[in-house]
C-alpha positions in Angstrom: 41.8 14.5 23.7 41.9 10.8 24.4 39.0 11.3 26.8 37.0 13.0 24.1 37.7 10.2 21.5 36.7 7.6 24.1 33.4 9.5 24.6 32.8 9.6 20.8 33.6 5.8 20.6 31.1 5.0 23.3 28.5 7.3 21.7 28.5 5.5 18.4 27.4 2.3 20.3 24.4 3.9 21.9 21.0 3.1 20.6 19.4 5.8 18.4 16.6 6.8 20.7 18.9 7.0 23.7 21.4 9.0 21.6 18.8 11.5 20.5 17.7 12.0 24.1 21.2 12.5 25.4 22.0 14.9 22.6 18.9 17.0 23.4 19.9 17.0 27.1 23.5 18.0 26.2 22.3 20.9 24.0 19.8 22.3 26.5 22.2 22.0 29.5 24.9 23.6 27.4 22.6 26.6 26.8 22.0 27.0 30.5 25.7 26.7 31.2 26.6 29.5 28.7 23.9 31.7 30.3 25.4 30.9 33.8 29.0 31.5 32.7 28.3 34.8 30.8 24.9 36.2 31.8 25.7 39.7 30.3 26.4 38.2 26.8 23.9 35.4 26.9 21.1 37.2 28.8 18.6 34.3 28.4 19.0 30.5 28.1 17.4 30.8 24.6 20.3 33.1 23.4 22.7 30.5 25.0 20.9 27.8 23.0 21.2 29.9 19.8 25.0 30.1 20.4 25.2 26.3 21.2 23.4 25.4 18.0 25.3 27.7 15.7 28.5 26.3 17.2 27.8 22.6 17.0 26.5 23.0 13.4 29.5 25.0 12.4 27.3 27.9 11.3 29.0 30.5 13.5 27.2 33.7 12.8 29.4 35.6 15.3 26.5 37.6 16.7 27.1 36.2 20.2 30.7 35.4 21.3 31.9 34.4 24.8 34.2 37.0 26.3 35.5 35.3 29.5 38.2 32.6 29.6 35.7 30.0 31.0 33.2 30.9 28.4 35.7 30.4 25.6 37.0 27.2 27.1 33.4 25.9 27.2 33.0 27.1 23.6 36.0 25.0 22.6 34.5 22.0 24.4 31.3 22.5 22.4 33.2 22.8 19.2 35.1 19.5 19.8 32.4 17.4 21.4 29.3 19.0 20.0 30.3 18.8 16.4 31.3 15.2 16.8 28.0 14.4 18.6 25.9 16.1 15.9 27.8 14.2 13.2 27.1 10.9 15.0 23.4 11.8 15.3 23.1 12.7 11.6 24.9 9.5 10.7 22.5 7.5 12.9 19.5 9.2 11.2 20.9 8.4 7.7 21.6 4.8 8.8 18.0 4.5 10.1 16.7 5.6 6.7 18.9 3.1 5.0 17.8 0.2 7.3 14.1 1.2 6.8 14.6 1.2 3.0 16.3 -2.2 3.1 13.6 -3.7 5.3 10.9 -2.3 3.0 12.6 -3.7 -0.1 12.9 -7.1 1.7 9.2 -7.0 2.6 9.8 -7.2 6.4 7.8 -4.1 7.5 4.2 -4.2 8.6 1.8 -2.5 6.2 -0.4 0.1 8.0 -2.6 1.3 5.1 -6.2 0.4 4.4 -8.5 -0.2 1.4 -5.6 -1.8 -0.5 -5.6 -4.7 -3.0 -3.6 -7.7 -1.8 -2.1 -9.9 -4.5 -0.8 -13.3 -3.4 1.8 -14.8 -5.8 3.9 -12.6 -8.1 3.4 -13.8 -11.6 3.1 -12.3 -15.1 -0.7 -12.4 -14.7 -0.4 -10.8 -11.3 1.7 -8.0 -12.8 -0.8 -7.4 -15.6 -3.7 -7.4 -13.1 -1.8 -4.8 -10.9 -1.3 -2.5 -13.9 -5.0 -2.8 -14.9 -6.2 -2.0 -11.3 -3.9 1.1 -11.2 -5.3 2.3 -14.5 -8.9 1.8 -13.4 -8.4 3.3 -10.0 -6.1 6.3 -9.7 -5.8 5.9 -6.0 -5.4 2.1 -5.8 -2.7 0.8 -3.5 -1.3 -2.7 -4.2 0.4 -5.0 -1.8 2.0 -8.3 -2.9 2.7 -11.3 -0.7 5.4 -13.6 -2.0 8.6 -15.4 -1.0 10.9 -13.3 -3.2 14.1 -12.0 -1.5 13.2 -8.4 -2.4 10.4 -6.4 -3.8 9.8 -7.2 -7.5 9.2 -3.5 -8.5 9.4 0.0 -7.0 6.3 2.2 -7.2 4.8 4.8 -4.8 1.6 2.8 -4.6 3.2 -0.6 -4.4 4.2 -2.5 -1.2 5.7 -5.9 -0.6 5.5 -8.4 2.2 7.8 -11.4 2.2 6.3 -14.5 3.8 4.1 -17.5 3.7 0.4 -16.5 2.9 -0.9 -19.4 5.0 0.9 -17.9 8.1 -1.3 -15.6 10.3 1.7 -13.4 11.0 2.2 -12.7 7.3 -1.5 -11.9 6.9 -1.4 -9.5 9.9 1.7 -7.8 8.4 -0.2 -7.3 5.2 -3.2 -5.8 7.2 -5.4 -8.1 5.1 -8.5 -7.5 7.2 -8.6 -3.9 5.9 -8.0 -4.9 2.2 -10.6 -4.1 -0.5 -10.0 -7.5 -2.1 -7.5 -10.4 -2.0 -6.4 -11.9 -5.4 -4.8 -15.3 -5.3 -2.8 -16.4 -8.4 -1.3 -19.7 -9.5 2.4 -19.6 -9.9 4.0 -19.3 -13.4 5.0 -22.7 -15.0 2.7 -24.6 -12.7 1.1 -27.2 -15.0 -0.3 -29.6 -12.5 -3.9 -28.4 -11.8 -4.2 -30.6 -8.6 -1.1 -29.1 -7.1 -1.8 -25.5 -8.2 -5.5 -25.5 -7.1 -4.6 -27.4 -3.9 -2.1 -24.7 -2.9 -4.6 -21.9 -3.7 -7.2 -23.7 -1.6 -4.8 -23.9 1.3 -4.1 -20.2 1.1 -7.7 -19.1 0.8 -8.7 -21.4 3.6 -6.1 -19.8 5.9 -7.4 -16.3 4.9 -11.0 -17.1 5.5 -10.3 -18.8 8.8 -8.4 -15.8 10.0 -11.3 -13.5 8.9 -13.8 -15.7 10.8 -11.6 -15.7 13.9 -11.4 -11.8 13.7 -15.1 -11.5 12.9 -14.4 -9.8 9.6 -15.2 -10.3 5.9 -12.5 -10.5 3.2 -13.4 -10.5 -0.4 -11.4 -13.2 -2.1 -10.8 -13.9 -5.8 -9.0 -17.0 -6.8 -7.5 -18.2 -10.1 -8.5 -21.9 -10.6 -7.1 -24.2 -13.3 -9.9 -26.8 -13.3 -13.6 -26.2 -13.1 -14.2 -29.4 -11.2 -12.3 -28.0 -8.3 -14.8 -25.2 -7.8 -16.9 -27.1 -5.3 -13.9 -27.4 -3.0 -13.4 -23.6 -3.1 -17.1 -22.9 -2.4 -16.7 -24.6 1.0 -13.9 -22.1 1.7 -16.4 -19.2 1.1 -14.5 -17.8 -1.9 -16.3 -14.9 -3.4 -15.2 -15.2 -7.1 -13.5 -17.8 -9.2 -11.5 -17.1 -12.4 -11.1 -20.4 -14.3 -7.9 -20.1 -16.4 -8.2 -23.1 -18.8 -12.0 -22.8 -19.4 -11.9 -19.1 -19.9 -9.3 -19.5 -22.7 -11.2 -22.4 -24.2 -14.5 -20.5 -24.2 -12.8 -17.5 -25.8 -11.3 -19.6 -28.6 -14.7 -21.3 -29.3 -16.5 -18.0 -29.4 -13.9 -16.6 -31.9 -14.3 -19.6 -34.1 -18.1 -19.4 -34.3 -18.5 -15.6 -34.3 -15.3 -14.4 -35.9 -13.8 -11.2 -34.4 -15.8 -11.6 -31.1 -12.6 -12.4 -29.2 -11.1 -9.0 -30.1 -14.2 -7.3 -28.9 -14.1 -9.2 -25.5 -10.4 -8.5 -25.1 -10.8 -4.8 -25.8 -13.6 -4.6 -23.3 -11.5 -6.4 -20.6 -8.5 -4.2 -21.2 -8.1 -0.4 -20.7 -7.0 0.2 -24.3 -10.6 0.7 -25.5 -11.1 3.7 -23.1 -14.2 2.0 -21.5 -14.6 -0.5 -18.6 -17.3 -2.6 -17.0 -18.1 -0.8 -13.8 -20.4 -1.8 -10.9 -22.8 0.9 -9.6 -25.5 1.0 -6.9 -29.1 1.8 -7.4 -29.8 5.6 -7.2 -32.8 6.9 -5.2 -34.3 8.6 -8.3 -34.4 5.3 -10.2 -37.6 3.4 -9.7 -37.5 1.1 -12.7 -34.8 -0.3 -14.9 -36.0 2.1 -17.6 -35.3 5.1 -15.3 -31.8 3.8 -14.8 -31.3 3.0 -18.5 -32.4 6.4 -19.7 -30.3 8.3 -17.1 -27.2 6.3 -17.7 -27.6 6.7 -21.4 -27.6 10.5 -21.0 -24.4 10.2 -18.9 -22.7 8.2 -21.6 -23.1 4.7 -20.0 -24.8 1.5 -21.2 -26.6 -0.5 -18.6 -25.9 -4.2 -19.3 -26.9 -6.3 -16.3 -28.2 -6.6 -12.7 -25.7 -9.0 -11.2 -25.7 -12.0 -13.6 -28.9 -11.1 -15.2 -28.3 -9.7 -18.7 -31.9 -9.6 -19.7 -32.4 -5.9 -18.8 -34.0 -4.8 -22.1 -36.8 -7.4 -21.6 -37.8 -5.9 -18.2 -37.3 -2.2 -18.4 -40.7 -1.5 -16.8 -40.0 -3.6 -13.8 -39.0 -2.0 -10.5 -35.3 -2.2 -9.4 -34.9 -4.2 -6.2 -33.1 -2.4 -3.3 -30.3 -4.9 -3.3 -29.7 -4.6 -7.1 -26.1 -4.5 -8.3 -26.0 -2.8 -11.6 -23.2 -3.1 -14.2 -22.5 -0.6 -16.9 -20.1 -0.1 -19.8 -18.7 3.4 -19.7 -15.6 5.6 -19.8 -13.8 6.8 -16.7 -15.3 10.3 -17.1 -18.8 8.9 -17.4 -18.3 6.7 -14.3 -17.3 9.8 -12.3 -20.5 11.6 -13.4 -22.6 8.6 -12.4 -21.0 8.6 -8.9 -22.2 12.2 -8.5 -25.8 11.2 -9.0 -27.7 10.7 -5.7 
């Protein structure tokens, strides 16, 4: 018995992969031994394997039972050693799941997905943005990079990476080269615009440098506190800027002059109104803006601009350029109908 306990003690210390391999060898070799000891009862190694498995898992159907003394002694050996071995294997598997969950919560696992949205900096604005993206896109996957000790939330479409976003290793862990877009937020309670924008500039510069090095393009969107800092970000090839202070000031001014307009803008920006601003590509059947305007109207969508040009109504008869990027206001259902048009 002491010998068996010593074997069990040594087994616990073995690495998981080695343990699984040894367990498999033990079970298969035991099946052949039972076939060799009692060929009349266990006529094939497979039947021997059946007996071994029902014994070590304590199922014990009793359809095959050793009849010789040696066979029964080996059956006792299987019962004592095999059950302990299977118990250790199951324990190791459960432990592996626990370690995996812990590492995932702590943001220490590499993300292998693609077409995800990367949010850098977990803030209240970042959380709201994540919720909006998930409402707009039913299949959106969100990955957050931050220095928090554990994942801020649990969601089947949410992943977390703990680390420094200026570190290449962290960017590789987040699989940032395969991301749909990268959104960089200023931390909550950061009131110094120079410090906040400087940190964002350092992060986006690291991302763009990594992209250039890997010969890839990454779409970056950055929250900026001061408009005068935009020129610095333009040198870093940032695709879009969201100016926090100026956006609020513009909205307040608009509300003061055209009362109620801020409510309209806020409703349009949120999902509560049931409609969104969506970007669509030119369809082959559309030759002029009027063609697009009429077709979209029938589908329940309003054509509002081509990129930053909102003067669509004044040039309905003009041809739509191939590189056009059209924007519409429509419901989710209408957008799905538009996507079906060729």
